N, C-alpha and C positions, 0 to 999 in steps of 0.2 A: 842763320837765316833771317834772324831779327833786323841786322844792319840792311839787308838787303830790302826786305818787307820797308822799312821804314824809308828807303830811298824812293820804291817805288810808287810809295803814296803820299810822298810829300808837299806835292803841289795841291792835295786835297785834305788830307789828314793828319794830324799832327801825334803820333802814336807816344802817349804817355806813360803806361805800364801795362803788364800784364796782368789781367783780374782773373783769371781759372784757364783749366783745359778741360774738354771732354772728347768724347769719343771721336768725332767727326771734326771737331775743330777747337782753336785756341781763342780766346776772346780778351781783346784787349779793350783799355780806355782809351780812348782819341777824342782831339778838339776837330771839329768841323769847322774849316780855316771859312770855308764859304758863308754858313749860317751861322757864325761864333757861336758853336754851343757844344755840350761835350755828348758824345756817342759810344755806343759799344760796339767796336769792329771786329766780328767774327772771321777768321781765317779759316779756310779749311785745312785739314791735314795734308800735309804734300804727298803721302802715299795715295789718300783718298783724291784729291785732284790730278795726280797722274794718270789716271785710268776715266774720269770724267773727260765728257766732251763739254770745254769751256762754253761755247757758244751757247748748247744746250741747256746748260744748267743757269744761264743769265734770262735765258730767255723762260726756262720753268719756273724761276723762282719769282720773276715779276708778276706771274699770275697770282699770286699774295698781295701785291703792294697796293690793290684796291680795297682792303679789307679796313674796316672801320667801325670800330665797336670799342666801347670803355673798357673792355678786360682782356683786350688784345691787342699786345706790343706791335707798332707798326712796321714796316720796311721803309726805311728811309734811301738806302741807294745797293747796290750791286754791282759787282764787275770781274775784271779780270786786269790784275798788274805783274807785270815778269813771272806770270808762270802761277802767280797767287789767286786764287777763288778767293771772293771775301764779298760780307753782305754786312750791313749798319743797319743798328735798331736804337731806338734811344736809351741813353744809359738812365738806369733808375736808380734813385739812393733809395735803398733799404736793404731786403736778402732775398734769396730765395725759399721757396716753400722747404726744400732740402734742407738749409740753414736752419729753421726752425725746428725741424723735425730733429733735427741733429741735435738741439739745443735741449726740447720741451719731451721730445719722444713721443708723445702723445696729447691731442687738444681737447679742449671740452666739446660736446655733443654740438653745441651750437654754434661755434666758430666752425668746425670742420665743416659742419651741412652746409653754412654759408658761404665758404670758400668753394667748395663743390657746385654748388647751387650758381654762382658766379660764373665758374668755369664751365658748368654747362651750358651756361647762357651763348659764352664766346663761342663756344662749338656747335652749337643749334645754328647761331648767325654764321659762321664758317660752313658748315654744312650745305645751308640753304644755298650757299653762292658757290657751291662746288667745289669745296678746299677740305680736307681731311690732315688734320695734323700728323699723325701717324707715330707721334714719338711724345705723348704725354706723359709726364713725369715730374717728379719735383723739383727737380734742378730746370724743370722748364717752367716752373711757374714761380712768377715774382711778385714779392709784396712791396707793396709801395703805400705808406701809412694803412696796414692791413688791408688793404685792397687788392685782390691778386690782377696780372697781368702775364697773359700766355705770351710765350716767346716762340720764335721758330715755327712759326704756323708754314705749311707746305715745304719746308727745307728738305724732311726726308725725302717726300715725292720728287722735289726738283733733282736731289742726288740720284735716286732710282732710276728717274727718266733720262738724266744724262748719263749714266754710268751704260744705258743700253744692253741691259743683262748680264755686264760684266761685273758685279759687286764682289763675288767670290775671290775676284784678285785683289780687292783690298784688304781682305781679312776682317774685315767689318761689317754687323748687321744692322739692319735699319729696325730702331726701335730698342729699349732698354729691356732684358729680360724678364725684371721683377713686374712691368708692366704691360709688357708685350700681350695682344690677346693670341689666343689659340690659331686663328688663321694666320696671323702675322708668322707664329713661331712655325707653324706647318708651309709656309711661303706661298700661301693661297694667291694665287693672280690677280683676283679682285679684291678690293679692299673699301670695304663701305665706312658711314660714320658709326655702324655698331662696334668698331673697332676701336675708335677713340671712346666710346661709352664704357668698353672693358677696362680701358688702361685709367680714365677717370674713377670709374669703381674702385680700382686697385687703389688707387692715391687714396680714396677716402677710406678705404680698408685700413691703410695704414696710418692714417691721421686718427683714427678711432681705437684701433689695436695695438698700435706702435710697433706693429710690422707688417711687409706686404704679406698678401694671400700666401704664396709658395717663398720657400726658404731654402737653400742648396749652397752645396761646397763649388759649383761652377756655374759657369752659364748653362750647361748642356744637362745639369742634372734640373734646374729651374724652368728651361723650356719643356723638359720631360715631363713636371710636375704640371705644368701648363695644360700640355696636350692630354694626360692621361688621369689626373689625380682629383679628386674632388677638392674644392674651397671648402675650408672650415666656417661654420657660421661665425660672425663678427661677435655674435653676442656669448659664443665660447670664452671668448677672450676679454670680453668685456660687456658686464650683464646688465649697464645701464645704460645700451644704447637703444632706444626706442623700437617696439616692434615693425613700426612703417619704414624706418631708417634702415633697419636690417634687411629687411623684406626687399627694400629698394638694392642695396648693396646686393644681396645675392642676385636679383635679376640681371643686376648691370653685369654680373661676372659668370652668366651661364657661357657655358661652351660653345652652344651652336649660336651664333649670331642672331636666326630669328628668334629664340627664345629670350632676347633681349628685350629693352626698351626700343622702340620704334626711334626715337627721337633723343636727343640730350635734353631737350625741354621736356620730355615725359619724365625722364629721368628726375630733373630737378622737382617737378610737380609731385613725383611720389615722396621725395623727400618731406617734404611739407604736408602732406596729407596723413593727418593722423589715422585715417580709418584706411589707408593702403596696405594690402595684404597681396601675397603672391604665392603660388604654389612651390615656388624656387625656395621660399624659406625650409630651411632643413632637407632641400632635395639632397645638397651634397652630404649632410650627415648620415644616410642612410644608406650611403655604399657606392653610387656611381653618377657621373655625370661627363658620361665620355662623349665627345664628339665623333660625329661620323666622318672617318677619314678616307679620303679616297686612295689609290695606289700610288698615284701621282706624289699626294702628299707625304707617303711612307717613304717612296724614293727621294723627295727633296730632305725628309728628315735624315736618311742614309747618307746622303750628301755631307750633310752637319756631323756627322758622326755620330748620329742618334740611334743607326738602324738596330744596334743590338738590344739597346732599353727598350724600343719600338716594338720589336720583335718577342722580347720577353715579355713585355703587358700582354699586346694580344693575342697571345698563345692561348688556344683553348678557347677564345672567345667566340671564335667562327665556326665551331665543330659541334661534337657530341657534347650533352648534357653536363654539367658539373658546376661548382661554385663560380661565378662568374657574371659577368654582364654583356650585353651585347644589342647596338643599336642597329635596328635594320631599316635603310634607307626604303622611300617610295619613290615612284618615277615622278621627274619634274611634273609630267603632264598630268599625273592622275593623284595628287597628295590627297590625304585623309581629309575629307570634307566635315565640318561642325554643324553646318546650317545648309539647308537647301531651300528649294523654291515653295515650300509649304509652308501655311502659316503656325501651323504645332509640331511640324515634323524635328525641329530642334532638339526637342526634348528625348529623341531615342538615341541609345549608344550607337556608335558608327562603326564598330568592329564587333567579328566574333573570330574566337581563337579556337581552333582543333583541337579535340580531347588530345590528342598525342603529342600537342605543342609543335606540329611540324609546320603549321602555317595560319595565316588569318584570312578571313575575307573582310572586306571593308567598304565603305562609302566614300566613292572617289569623287572629287571634283573634276568633270570634263567639260568641255567645252560647251556642251548642250545642257548641262544640268549636271546630276548625278548618275554613277553607275557603280556597279557591283565589281571589286576585283579581289584576285586571288593574287597572294603573295607569301611565297615561302621563307621561311624562318631557319631555313637549314642551307639553302643554297639562294642563286641571283634570280629565278624565276620570279615573274611579275607580268601577269595577264589581266585582261578584261573576262567577264562570264559572260556569254553570250545571251542577249535578250533581257539584259536587267538594266537597260536605261531607265531612270526614274525610280531605280530600287531604294528602300528604306528598310531600315530595321532588319540587317542579317542575322539568321538564327541557324544553327549548326545542328543537323541530326545527331543523335547520340554516337552513331557510328564514323561521324565527319564526311560523310558519301553527298551529302545533300544541304543545301542552302536554300531555306525560307524565307521570304523577304516580302516585304509590303510593296506595291505600286500603285498609285491611287486608292481606287475600293479595291482592290485584288489582291487576294494573298494569291504568291507563286511559288514555284519551286525550280531548281535548277542542279545539274549534277556538278559539283565542285571542280571533276576532272574537264569540265569544260567540252564535253563530245557532243552535247547538244543545248540548242537552246531553251531557254526557260518555258516553262505551260503554265497555263493558269490553274488553280486548284478550286478556289472559291471566292464569292463577294464576301466581303466583312464590309462592316457600320463602325465608321470612328474608332478605329483600334486602340488598344490600351495596354499591349504589351503581347506577347505570345511566346510560348514555350514547347518544346518538342517533350511528349511524356511517354514516347515509344519510337518504337521503328517506323510507325505508319500512323501516327497520331499526334496532334499538336493540339493543345488548349489555347484559347484565343480569348482575351478581353474584349467585350466591344461596348460601345455606346458608354465612352468614358469611364468604363471598368464597373459600369453597372450589371452588366451581362457577363457570362462565361458560355462560350460555345466548345464543344469538340468537335475537330474536324478530321476525318480519313484522308491522308495526304493521296493516297493511290487515286481515288475518284469523287474527293472534293464533298463525300456524304457528311451532313451534319446532325449533329445531336445537340439538343438544349434542355439540360436536366434541370436547369436552374441554378441559382447561388450566384456568389458575382468573388472574382478574384482578380483585383487590381495589380497591372504590372507581374503577371505570374512568372514566376521561376522554378525550374525544377533543379530541386537537387543533385547534384551527380551521383550516380551508383546506388539511388533511393527510390523508394515512391512518393518521397515526400516533395511538396511545393511550398515556397515562400510567396504570401500572397500580402499585398499593402491594400490599404483603404483607400476609397476615394477621395481626393482632394487633399490629403495630409499623409506627407511622405512618412512621418514618424513613427507613424503605427504599422506592425508587419505582426505577420505570424505564420506557424508551420503546420501545413495541414498534411496528413497523409491521403494520397488520393483513393476515395473509396469507392464501393465496386459500383455503386448507381451513378457516379460521375459529378454528385451533388457536392458542391464546397460547400463547408459550414459558413454561415453567416457571422458568426460570436466571435468577438475579439475580445481578447483579454486587456483591460485597461493597463495590467502590468507590464505589456510590451510596448511600452514606449521606448524608441529607440533615442538616446541621448538626451539633453535638458536644453539645447540651443534652436536659433528658430527654424532653419530647415535643415536639418543636420545628416540627411540622409539621401544619396543618388539612388532612388529605389529600384530602379529597374537593370540594376547591374550588381545588386548585392548577391552573396551567396553563402553556402555554409560550409566550412572544412571542417569534421568533426564536432567540436562542441564550439565553435567558433565561427560567429557571425561576421561577414566580411564585407564591406560598404564605403564607398567614397562621400566624405561629408561635403559640408557646403564651400569651403575653402580649397577642395584637393585634396585633403589629407586621405591616405588609406586606413581605415578603422577597423580593427576588431573588438570584440565584445562575446564575453560567453554569453551562451543561452542554455537555460536550463529547459527544456522541453518540458519534463513535468511540471513545474511549477511556473512555466511560463513568466520566467523572469529574464532579466537583462543584466549582465555584469557590469562594471565598469569600463568605460571606453579607454581603449590604447591604440594609438597612432602608431602606425608600425612604418609608415612610409609617406611622405610628403612630396607633393609636386606633380600630382595625377593632374590630367586635365578633365575637367567636366561639362557638360552643357551647361548652358547659360544660366538655365533656371535651376539647378543642384539636382536636375531629375534624373541626369545619368553620367556615371562616372565610366570612362572608356579604358577597362581593363576585364581581363580572364585570366583564371588559374588553370593549368592544364592537369592530366592525370598525375603527369611526374612531379607536378607541386613548383613547375616555374610560373612565373607572375610576366604577365604582359600587359605593358599598359601604355598609353601615348601620355608623354611627359608634357609639361607647360600650366601655365596660368589660365583660368578659369574662362579667359577671353569674352569676358562679360564687361569690359571698362569700356565706357564709350563718352564721344564729345557730342553735344549737341551741334544740330546743323539746322539752319532754316534755310528752305529751297522753296524759293518763288515760283508761280503756277509758268512761268516762261522758261524755268529749267536754270538758271543763275544761283547758285547757294553761297552762303556765308557761313564760318564758324562762330558760335558763340563764345566770349571770352570765358565761359563756365568752366570750374576746374572738371577734369575728365575724372568719373567714379564708376560705382558698380551703379545703377541707378535701375530704378524700378518705374514707377507712374511719374507723370507730370502735368501742369498744365499753365496757360498762361494766363494772365487777367486781362480785363478787358481792355485794360487801355493799352497794353503791349510793353509794360516798364517791367512786370516780374515774372518771375518763374519760378513754381512750386515745385520742387521734387523731391521725391523719397530717394534715400540710397541706403546700402549696406554699409552698418557701423560696428564699432568693436563689440559693443554691448547690444545690438539689435537694430532695428530699422530706424531710419532718422529722416524727417521731414525738412527739409531747406528751404528758404524763400532766398533768389538771387537776384541782384539786379542786373537785367539781360544786357543792358549797354558795359557795365563793369565788370562783370564776371563776381562782382562782391556778394558774399550771402550770409546768413545767418540760420544758426538749427532753431527751429521754432517747437519741436516734438521729438522724442526718443521713447521707444517701447518696443515691445516684443512684435510686434507689426504694425505697419503704418501702411496705407495705401490710397488710391483714388483721390489725388487733391483736386479740387474743381472750385473755378472762381464762381461767385456772385457778381451780377452787374456793379453793385458797391463796394466791391472789394473786399467783402466778406470770404474766406477762405472755406471749404467744408471739405472733411477727409474723415478714412475711416481709423479704426483705432483697436487693436487691441493688448491689453495691458500685459498679460502673460498668457503661457500655453492654455490655460484652462480658464482664462476669461471669455465672456461674451464678446462679440464684437459691438462699438459702439461709434457714431457718427459724432464727429467735432466741429465746431463754429469757431473760427478764429476772426475778430472782427478787424477791420482796418485798424493797422497801429496797435492792435492789441497785443499783450504781452504775454497772455496764457489763452488757451482756448476752454470753452465750455461745450459740455453736452447737449447735444442734441435730443429733446423730449419728446416723447410722443410715439416715435415707430423706429425701429433699427432699420438704416439705409444704406447701402452701397454708391456714391455719388457720381453721377455720369455728367448731367450738366446743367446748369441753370438755365429756364426760361422766366425771366422777371424774378419774382420770388418764388416760383416752383422749381422744384428739384427734381428732377427727372431721374430716375434710378432702374440700372437693370439686375445683371448678374447673370448666371445661368437660371434656368427654367422660362416659361412661357411668360412670367409677368413683367410690366412695365407699370411703376410705379410711378405718378406724379404726385407729388407731394407739397402742399404749399405751406409758408413757413410764415410765421410772425414771431419774429426776433429769434428765439432761441428753443422755438416749439412749431412741432408740426399740427395745423389747426385743421388741416384736410388730406386726406389722403385718397387718390382715385387709382384703382388698381384695374390696368388695360390688357385686355388678353390678347396673344397671338398665337397661332397655331402650332408652333414647334418651339424649342429654346430659342433666346436669343440671346445677343452680346455685343454691347457697346452700342445701346438707344441712342441717337443724336435728331435734334428737332432742327427743321430746314431753318432758315432766316428768315422766311414769312411765315413759320409756324403752322404751316399746311400740311408740311410732311412729315414722318419719321422715318428715319434709315436706320436700319439694325443688321449684323451680322447674324445668320442662320444656318441651317443643316439641311440640304438635298439629297438623301440618299448618302450620305455619310461625308459627302464634301460641302465645303464652308461655301457660302453665296451672301449676297448683298441683297436684300429686299427691301423695299419702301412701302409704306403704307398711309393712309390719310390719318393725319392727326387732328383732334384725337378719338377720332370716330375708330380707326384700324377696321374699317367695314370690308377691306379687300386688302390682299397683299401682292406686289408687284417683284417677283425676280428682275434684278435690271444687270447684273454682273456678269461677268465671266466666271468659268470654274476656279474654284480656291481663293475666293477672295475673301478678302476681313478687312476689319477696322476702317467703316466708313466715315467720313469727314464732309461738311459743308462748308463750302468756300462762301466767303461775303457775297459773291453775286447768284447766289443760286446753284451753281455747280455741285456736283457730288465726285467727290474724290474716295478712293477705295485701294486697299494694295493688294497686290498678289503675287507674293513672293518678296523679291525685291525690287519689284516694281510699282509705281503706282500709275491708276488709271482715271482718267477724267469724263465725266458724262456734260455737259454743258448744259444750262436751260434751254428748252425749248416749249416756249409755251403756246398753249392750245392742245397739247397732247398729254393723254393719262397713261404714266406719270409723265410730269412735263420736264423729261430729261431727251437728251439727245444720245446715239450711240456711244460707248466707251471708246475711247483714244488713249494711245499711250502717253504719260505726260512725263516719266522720269523714271529712271532706275538708279540705284547704287548699290553695287556688288559688297559693300562693306555696311550694310543696314544691319543693326542690330536690334533685334527683337526683344521685347521685354515681356514681362510676368503679367502686365495689362497692356491697355492700349501703348501703341509704340509711336505713336504720332499724334498731333494736336495742329489746330490751326491758330496763327497768328491774326491779329485786328487787321494787318496790310494783304491776307490771304497766303502769305508763306506757311509751307507745311513744317513743322518744328518735328526733327526724328532725331534718332541718336545714331552716330556713326561709330564702329567699334576701332579702337586702337590699337587692337591686338591682332592676330593672325585669324583667318577664318579658314586655314588648312593646316596640315600638320605633315612634315616631311619625314618622319622617321618613327617607329615606333621601339620601345624599350624592351627587353627580354632579361629577366633576372633569372637565372637557373640555382635550382634549389630552393627556392624562396620558402615553401612550405614548412620543410625541414627546419630552416631559421626561425621561421615564427612558430613552432613546435617548441623548441628549444627554448625561447624566449617566454614562451607562455608557461612552460614548466618551470622557470626561473622565478617566473612573477608569484604564479601558484607555491612556490616553496617559502615566500618571505610571507607569506599572509600570516 
């Protein structure tokens, strides 16, 4: 072979020696005669070349020739000669990552993260140019002076395309087993960039842990583990790995591509973000990370000799209850939705689990918005429930026959069997959760949890005995309710339903759940025996012993990780059946966002500020600085970012930090609570100041500055206009509105104040003369929120994921034209405060989610409560 090859290429390359051989090619050191340089000449194995279409291979490989990146080894040449297929790349003095791993086994954390980040940068560049590597492994990463260079970009795709579906004739597979993604292992037809992310995460895992994520005695064993077995946490093998790096590796190694990072650049950012957390950490360690595999996937696995192992693994997963895990897919056109068009409804759970564990009813994202769907957990049936368009908060009756739900201002119900369309039951105002308390009765919290009413579901009859129970939840099989206090998820109490229906108001201070910032997804907690079960702020399923008599809470125990929760940690998407099966939505919290500046004309740009779980934010008057709060490891953090460069400094850390607001002179005002028991205070950070000072005179929740007057709002009817002198409030004028207001903002000419208020339970935008407030004018469409004034006097507000604009119209009262649609973004990310602000050039700044807004499957853990009881008993025995 070698003499023939030397002769065939003699007019172009002088082959000097063999450098090595891999699964697809033999590599030679050669001299490029035309350019007088040393090159790496890679010649495909003869058995592979025999079944490839040579011309097609040359055409396909040329698609990678245009790639130009400092961490990508470029393609110099390719072609055919005497039956040989070859391609040429630069010869790099150094070693491969495999050579270094063989010598050192494990790398320092900083070095491993740096190498992975630089490779991720190369992958991100290639993916944006439509090229997927498909074979990321240590052998294809060269180290030149410590700098990684990725080789063989697009070669695997070129081979696959040239083979025309005849790869089985070669006896070779594309992708190295230890680093192969699950979709490659099951021969899925469509491979995306997320496959490369999985492979890179596998390489980083090995650099940190000293071994790949999965080990086996044969390629078949490794592939079956990739398909079916959970990945151990890297911290189990190396405890010194930082939490954010472990979380990023875990997310990169998710079985389902949709659960991984959406881009290689997002993976790299997470590796360098100390605050990055994801529900993926611990996900594998608690028992299941199964991919949803199609029948076609199993057939392909069978063709590769894997059918026996696959059949053994999946036996019992799709039938009767028993120990095991089942991932149940949802229709592509009706994925489970985490957000919808209402400004507040993101806080509600998106699925209800039947008591017998036979099905779920969930909020689906459909073309026209939301709709309730039925999905069997024991068979393939999935169907919409008639008359449920726009439905939210699905709540199943105790017998599993009826589903109650919210639709606008109405409480509705529908048969689960789908035999009839939904019917109206009663009108409800500002719902704050609801629960069935009997076969024909519901308890509904209204007016944001300040009132509870009982509703007879057969005829809509209401009774309002008084008392309050925020996010009420009936404890299955009892007459007990779990009630939560308004405005603070940490407080909960168990109440036995009294004969008169009046919910006791008292709450024991000892009933505080946990000790972190917002630890409880309140409206999906439940009681199992003496265990209170809920989802915490990072997506852990937590249990704690609840002593009913003493109203005391035992220690928190994380029993499962990786549950999806709503953005504000109010709702965790899970349920437990009578048989003790756990049903939940896997995934991260979905609250990670990037800042986007949208111009009034509709064009938008993404700011270079890092992606994080942000809360409130504001832009300085000169447009140079962005102040934003975000979730940190020890509490909330306040950061100030340079808008042009994305560089930032942390200026405050506390239990709670919110509402950053800029004064004209560059002073930053914000609200802070030092601990769960401390009172909130307003802080002022002067321009260039290193530390903030407490504003004396009156506690305020900043909204906006008008000169040195700080306009503040919050819930309630009062708008306070505080005049400041230095760090003191020297005058405070309280302006009264007829109803609760949110986010008051003063117009550029200082003549009008706009605010979000409620009319018949629907959020609306009102304007009123400022400061007289003598009359209120409703100007918006239904379900509008978060008003903004543009510099030209236009009023802008949100309605779901769309913004509407009312241009100035002088001579009218109020001086505004009719609303017109401005812009929509399906990936708009709501925050726990104002979700947008105005930049000096009139652009609207908001957050766009970098995570999925829907879910494609739910996970069922059979016999979960039995394992929980055994774990609780073992823990109790060790006390």
